[in-house]
N, C-alpha and C positions, 0 to 999 in steps of 0.2 A: 411493397419493398421500399424501405427508406432510401431516399436519394442523398447525394452528397450535400445538396442544399438543405435537406431536412436535418441532417446531422449538424450542419453549420448553424441553422436556426436554433437547434436544441442547445448547442454549446453557447450561443449568444444569450439565450434565455437563462441558462444556468449561471453564466458569468454575471449577467445583470442582477439576478436574484442574490447571488453571493454579495455583490457590492451593496445592494439595497439593504439586505438583512444586516450586513456588517456595519453600515453607516447608521442605521436606525438604532440597533442594539448597542453598538459601540458608543454612540453619542450619549445615550442614557446611562450606560455603565460609567462613562467618564464623569458625568454629573453625580452619580451615586458615590463614586470614590471621592470626588472633590467635596461634596457636602458632608461626607463622613469626617473629613479633616477639619472642616470649618463649622460643623454643627448645623448643617442645613436641614431642611424638612424632608423626612422620608416619604410623607404623603404626597408631596409635589413630585418627587422622583418616581413614585409608584404610578401616579397618573400619567406621567410622561412615558413610562414603559408601556402602559396599557394602550396609549395612543399609537406608539411605534408599532406594536405588535398587531393592533387592530387594523392598522392601515395595510398590513401585509396580507391578511387573510391566509388561507392555505394551511399547510401542515404545521407551521410554527405555532399557530393559534391552538391547534390540537395539543401540542406539547405544553404550551403555556397553561391551558385549561387543566391538563392532567397534573402539572406541577402544583397548581392551586388547590387540588383536592388531597394532596398528601400532606398530612399535618406536619407543620414546623419545618418544611423544606425551605420555605420562604418566610420573610418577616410578615406579620399579619396584614400590614397595609398593602404589601405587594400581592399577597394571596387574594385579598378582597378586590383589588383592582382587576386582577386577571380573571376572576370569576365572572366579571361583567362581560367579558368578551363573548361575542356570538359569531358563529360561522356563517357568514353571508356571502360565500363565494358566488360570483355571477355565473349563472348557468350557461352551458354551451348552447349556441343557437341550433336551429333545425339542420342547417347545412353541415355544420360541424359534427352534429350527432350522426348524420348519415355517413360521413367519412369515417368516424370512429367505429361505427358498427360494421362498416365494410372491412375495416382493418382487422376486426376481431372475428367476424363470421364469414367474410368473403363477399364477392359482388352480388350474390343472390340472397343476401341475408334477409331481406323483407319477405321472401317466399317461405321462410321458416316460421313465420308468425301469421296468425289470422288477422291481427291488427297490432300496431305499435304506435304509441303516442310519442311524437317527436318532442313534445314539450314536457319537461321534467315534472314529476309529482313532488319531488323534494331535491334540494341541493345541499351538499355538505362540503367539508374541507377537502376531501380526497376524490369525490366523485358525485354523481347525481343518479337519481332513481327514476325510471320510466315505467309507466303502466303499459302492459301488452296483453295479448290473448294468444294462447297456444293454438296449434292447428286442431287440437281436440277440444277446444273451448275453455281451457283452464285460465283463470286470471293470474297474470304473472307480474312480478316486480323485477325489472332489469336494472341492476346496479352497474353503471358504466363509469370507469375511472377517467378522470381528466388526463389529458396528454402530458407526458414528461413529468409525472409526479415523482418518479424516482430521483430525478435531479433536484426537484424542489425540496424533497424531504432531506436529501443530503446537504443541500445548502442551508436549510434551517437547522438541522442537527449539528452542523459544524459550529454554530453559535451557542448551542446548549451548554457545552462544557465551559465556554467562556462565562456564561451567566452563573453557572454553579461555582466557578473559580472566584468570581467577584463575591459571591455570597460567603464562601469559605473564609475569604480574607476579612469580611466584615463581621462575621459571626461564626465562630469555630465550634459551636455546640454539637453540630452533626456533620460527619464526614459524608459528603454526598456523591463520592466518586462512583460507587456501585449503583446508586440511584440513576445517575446519568446513563450508565451503560444499559441498565434495564429498560429505561424509557426508550432509548435509541433502538434497541433490538425489537421491542414490541411495536413501535411505530413503523419500522421497516417491514415487519410481518404483515401489517395491515394493507400493504400494497399488493400482496399475493392473494388474489381472489380464489385461486385453487385451494390454498390453505384454508381460507374462510369457508369454502364449500365443504371441505372435510370436517371442519369444526361444526357446521350446521348439521351434517349427517351424524356427527358424534353426539350432539345434544338430542337429536331425534331418537337416538338409541337409548341414552341414559335417562331420558324423561318419557319413555314410551308408555309407562304405566300411570302417568300423571294426566288425568282428564281435565284438570284446570290449567294446563299449560300447553300451548300450541307452538310447534316449531315448523317453519316452512320447509317443504320438500324442495330439494335442489334439482334443477334440470341440467344435468351434466352436459347434454348434447348442445345446449344453448349457452354454455359458460366457457370462459377462457381464463387466463391469468389476470386479465383486466376487465372482464365482464362476468358478472355473477347473476344468474337467472334463477329465481325461486318463486314458489307460489305466493300470490298476494294474499295476505291475511287481513281481513276487515276488522277494524277496531277503532276505539276512541282513545284520545289522549288520557293518560293516567290522571293528570291533574284535573280533568273534567269531573272526577268523582270525589273531589275534596268535600263537597257539600252534601254528599249522599249520607244515608243513615249509617250508624256504626257497624251493623252487620255487613253491609255492602263493602265498606272500607276494610273491615277485617278480612273479608273473603279475598279481596285483592292482595292484601298484605300476606296472607297465608300462602297464596300462590307464589308471590315474590320470594318469600322465605324458602319455599320448597325449590323454586327454580335456581336458587343460589346454593343452598346447603346440600341438597341431594346430590348434584354432580360432584361437589367438592368432597363431602364426607365418604361417598361410596366409590368415587372414581379419581379423586385428586384433580379435578378440573374446576376452574372458576371463570366466570364472565368478568373480565377486568375493567369494563367500561360501563359503570352503573348510571349512565346518562338517561334522563327520563325519556328522551326521544327514542331510545332503543326498545321501548315497550309500548304496547297498546293493550287496551282491555276489550275482550270480546264479551258480547251479551247474549242472553237467551231470554226471550219473552220480556225484553226491556230491562232485565236485571243483569248486573255484572256477574260473570261466571268464572273468569280467569284471565290469564295473560297471554298475549302474543309476544314471543321473543324474536326480534327483527334483525338484529345485527350480530355478527360473529367474528368481526375483524380482530377484536382484542380478547382473545381467549388464552389463559395461562394454564399449562399442564404441569403439575408438580410431581416430583417423586413421592411415592407413598409415604416415605419417612417424614416428609414435611407435614402431611396430614396428621401423622402420628404426633408430631410436635404440637399441633393445634389442640389435639385432645389431651396431651400431657399437660399443657399449660392450663387448660380448663380444669382438669382434675387437680392439678397442683394448687391453683387458686382456691378451688372449692374446699379442699382438705387441708389447706395451709401446709403443703408438702414442699419445702424449699428445694430439696434435691430434685424433685420432679420438675419444678419450675426452671431451675438451672439447666436441666437436661433438655427441656423444650427449647430454650433460647439457643443452646448450642446446636441442637438439631437444625434450627433455622439458619444457622451460619454466623451468629454473633460470636465474637472471639474476645478473649482476654477480659471477661466480665468479672469485676469485683463486687463485693456485697453492696456497696453504696450505689453502683451503677445498676445492679439488679433491682434495687428498691426503686430507683427512678423509672426503669422500664415497667415495673409493676404498676406504677400510677396509671400509665396509658393502657396497660393490659386490663386492669380492673375496670377502666372506663369502657373499653370495647366489649369485654365479657360481662359487664355488669348486668344487663337485662337477662343474659343466659344463665346467670348464677342465682337469680331471684325467682323462687318458685311461687309465683302469683300472677294474676292478671294485672298488667300495667302498660303504660305507654313507654316508648323508648326513652324519652326525656324524663319521665316520672316527675313532673312538676317544674322542671327547669325550662325557662323560656327557650324556644327553638333557636333564637338568634344567639343565645349564650351557651348552647349545648356543646360541650367538649372544650370550650375556650379556657375554663379554669384549669382543667387537666393539662391542656397543651402548654399553658403558661408555666405551670409548676414544673413540667418536664423540661421545658426550655431553660428555665432559670437554673434548675439543678444540673443540667448537662453543661451549662456554661461554666459551672464551678468544678464539676467532676469529670466531664467528658474530655475530648469529643468521643462519640461512639460512632463506629462505622455501621451504617444500616446495610445488611446483606440484601443483594438484589432480589432474592426470592421473596423477601418480606414486602417489597414495595407495592405490588398489585394486590396482594392479600389484604394489606392494611387499607389501601385505597378503596377496594371493593367493599370491605366491611363498613367503612365510613359512608360510602355511597348508599349502601343498603339501608343503613340507619337513617339517612336523609330521606329515602322514600317513605319509611315508616313515619317519620316526622311530618311529611307532607300529608299523609293519609290520616294522621292522628290515630293510628291503629292501637287497639288495646287488646293484648293477647298474653298468654302464658308462654313467653319465649323460652323459659327453662324447659318446659315440657316439649316444645317443638324441637329444640336443639337435641335433647336426649333421644327423641324418636328418630331424628335424622342420623345420629351417629350409631344408634343401636346399643343394645346392652352388652354385646361382646365384640367391641371394636377390634379389628385385626388388620395390621399393616399389610401382611402378606396377601390377604383377601382383596384389599384395595388395589395392590399392584397387579394381581391376576385379573380383576375386573377391568382395570384400565387398559391392560394389554389387549384383552379380547375386544373391548369397545372400540379401540383405535383400529384394530384389524377390520372389524365389521364396517366402520365408517369409511375406511379406505376402499373396501370392496363395493360399498354402496355408491360411492362417487365414481369409481372406475366402471362400474356396471351400468 
């Protein structure tokens, strides 16, 4: 039971963080605005912003990294600097872990495990993971949230709109207001481990027939809103396989494609955080066989109509059907689009859909250097929007686009060579039906809720 002193300490920590975040970000923002007036260096300001955010650790770093993966939300030099940030939050010590576990599972919490390693196996921006063993001998991963993360997240998000407002004043090509709302909502959701448990159960259901994808089972009796206990899945880092033979790399890429497109095309669900650390590769007889999906904090569930918009845009681009293309953008939430703006959006759409429209075996970049992949298209879109925009990006589009770009990044790392056209058309099926997606989604969510509650 929290004491009055505990509440005072939490308030003090929250106030201190507000002050620190505001001072660090505000100072850099002032420099950004000043250099804009006198023609200073954007690169120097970007480096200063990276140092300010890197010194804070915690949730704001997660937000910053997320912003850096959404094309054209930030100037290139800022995005490049933010992508360098790594989450190195100092782990909680053993004594602190004991207190946190007691707060979540009660004073006899250790009797509910055969073993529990008080030293974390991994530490991240919102919490850390401990290895444990259940009473029946199963290997477990216990994800324990750091204390007072809600206050830290609110302190960090309070500055996000400020950063976006500075960017809008400096560059009006994209209206970022809905992007900020979407990011805030998704980051807040990541604090709720009960939601994450439900999402893990949801993925276990929608990928039940995929032998090359493993989803950890949730132990609801050992989980709370700030503690998530799942089966430990053994595997190696995905990047360990970059030097393997082409067949092995392709096999991993096929599993990744299926893990992303099957839940989306059939159920309207995407994994919105395509960070390489969220996947490991499991092996059989020394050969890579598939993927372990480890983290379900950032999962986006779309209305079935949104999935229909993805298919409509694909078919519109493939058949050069302008009315279907316009209908797709409007389904996603773009408003007031004129012909010239649609042509600009199509530059980015053709880049994202390009490999899916090309019926042959190819790499994602198809001869373009990985370091330059997508940069030409992003530059063209940005320049055109400065003349013809701004365009307000609907919030539903944010994580869809981010996840698609992240997925492409995995294929680049693996140098996968596949027929993406064939894989995509197998995923959506020959008779795509929005009503069926809605029905499957409703049933899957009911079964996931039942699995966690049971």
